[in-house]
C-alpha positions as CSV (number, residue, x, y, z in Angstrom):
1,M,-107.4,-215.7,80.0
2,R,-104.6,-214.1,78.2
3,P,-103.3,-211.2,80.2
4,N,-104.1,-207.6,78.4
5,V,-100.9,-206.4,77.1
6,I,-102.0,-202.8,77.0
7,D,-102.9,-202.7,80.6
8,Q,-99.7,-204.3,81.4
9,I,-97.7,-201.3,79.5
10,N,-100.2,-198.6,80.9
11,N,-99.4,-200.0,84.6
12,S,-95.4,-200.5,84.3
13,T,-93.3,-198.1,85.7
14,A,-90.7,-196.4,84.0
15,D,-87.8,-197.9,86.2
16,E,-89.6,-201.7,85.7
17,V,-89.3,-201.0,81.9
18,V,-85.7,-199.7,82.1
19,Q,-84.4,-202.7,84.1
20,A,-86.1,-204.9,81.7
21,S,-84.2,-203.2,78.7
22,F,-80.7,-203.8,80.3
23,G,-81.7,-207.6,80.6
24,I,-82.7,-207.7,76.9
25,L,-79.3,-205.9,75.8
26,D,-77.5,-208.0,78.0
27,S,-78.8,-211.1,75.9
28,L,-78.2,-209.3,72.7
29,Q,-74.4,-208.6,73.6
30,N,-72.9,-211.4,71.4
31,L,-75.3,-211.4,68.6
32,N,-74.5,-210.4,65.0
33,P,-72.9,-206.9,64.4
34,P,-74.8,-203.8,65.0
35,G,-75.9,-203.4,61.1
36,I,-77.7,-206.6,61.6
37,R,-78.6,-206.5,65.4
38,L,-80.6,-203.0,64.9
39,P,-83.2,-204.0,61.8
40,A,-83.4,-207.4,63.6
41,I,-84.5,-205.4,66.7
42,A,-86.9,-203.4,64.7
43,I,-88.5,-206.2,62.9
44,L,-89.0,-207.9,66.0
45,F,-90.7,-205.0,67.9
46,L,-93.0,-204.6,64.7
47,L,-94.1,-208.1,64.8
48,L,-94.7,-208.3,68.7
49,C,-96.8,-205.1,68.0
50,K,-98.6,-206.6,65.4
51,R,-99.1,-209.9,67.3
52,F,-100.7,-208.1,70.4
53,N,-102.6,-205.5,68.1
54,I,-100.5,-202.4,69.4
55,N,-99.9,-199.1,67.4
56,S,-96.0,-199.3,67.0
57,P,-95.5,-195.3,66.8
58,E,-97.9,-194.8,69.9
59,L,-95.6,-197.3,71.8
60,L,-92.5,-195.6,70.7
61,S,-94.0,-192.2,71.9
62,K,-94.8,-193.8,75.4
63,S,-91.8,-195.5,75.7
64,G,-89.7,-192.2,75.2
65,R,-91.8,-190.8,77.9
66,M,-90.9,-193.4,80.2
67,L,-87.2,-193.1,79.4
68,N,-87.4,-189.4,80.2
69,D,-89.9,-190.1,83.4
70,S,-86.6,-192.4,84.6
71,L,-84.6,-189.8,84.1
72,L,-86.8,-187.5,86.1
73,Q,-87.8,-189.3,88.8
74,G,-84.2,-189.8,90.1
75,K,-83.8,-193.2,89.3
76,G,-81.6,-192.3,86.1
77,E,-78.9,-194.6,87.3
78,H,-80.2,-197.7,85.4
79,V,-80.6,-195.4,81.9
80,R,-77.0,-194.2,82.5
81,A,-76.0,-197.9,83.1
82,I,-77.5,-199.1,79.8
83,R,-75.8,-196.1,78.0
84,Q,-72.2,-197.0,79.9
85,Y,-73.0,-200.7,78.8
86,L,-73.9,-199.3,75.0
87,D,-70.7,-197.2,75.0
88,N,-68.2,-200.0,76.4
89,E,-69.6,-203.2,75.6
90,M,-71.3,-202.9,71.9
């Protein structure tokens, strides 16, 4: 039985998601310049949402709340690390 992705999203913690984001970001560092990388990420996001029948605007909204929650829960070090990585490595 295939796991229910919406349940996984709803049960994930902000900290888990932010840490996973850092891992994805690290793997993207050496890919095309940002003008290519950003739309490529957007296309992949949209295709993944379609594949798992997820409303992309709703997921973006939920992800924004997770980002804010991460900062409010005192676990913002991961978000700050991502911001610093973006500033210094990309």
